[in-house]
Residue, then its C-alpha position, 0 to 999 in steps of 0.5 A: m727345287t720346292k718352294k720352300t727351298q726357292k725361298s730360302q734361295k732368295t738374294t738381297a739386290e746389292p745397294d746402289y753405292g753412288k747413291l748412298l754416296r750422293l745422298a750421304d754428301m748431301i746430308a753432310d752438307h747440311p747444316p742443323y737447323a736446315v734437316p727439318n727441310l731436308i726430313t721433308d725433301l727426301e720424304a718427297t724426293e728418295k722416299l725417305r721414311a723416319f719412324e719411332k722404334p720401338k713406337g712411342s719411345g722417342r727414339w728415331c730411325v730413318a730408314l732410305a736407299g735400303l739402309t736403316s739408321a740405329p735408333a737415335r734421340d731425335q730425327a736430325t741424329a736419326l739422319t746423321n747416322w743414317a749417313n754415317a752408315a751409308r759411308r761405312a756401307v761403300l767403303r766396306a764394298a770398295 
């Protein structure tokens, strides 16, 4: 087996569905005015990454636990989009 073949046969690890569901529930339980604090907490504890895509566009994405949200107008909406995507991933796996 060549190195090129080995690279093409890499498999991605299955996400931790329990963690995805726990984080999605945590996000849903926070009121909208507390989202900036939640983002700060998740950046420190869960390695959340919020970034603009494309850079400088004002459209925000959130990457957490192996999932990335679709671009949204602000970080709070991007976090909500991420939670919805996490729930859908858990439902697909069930």
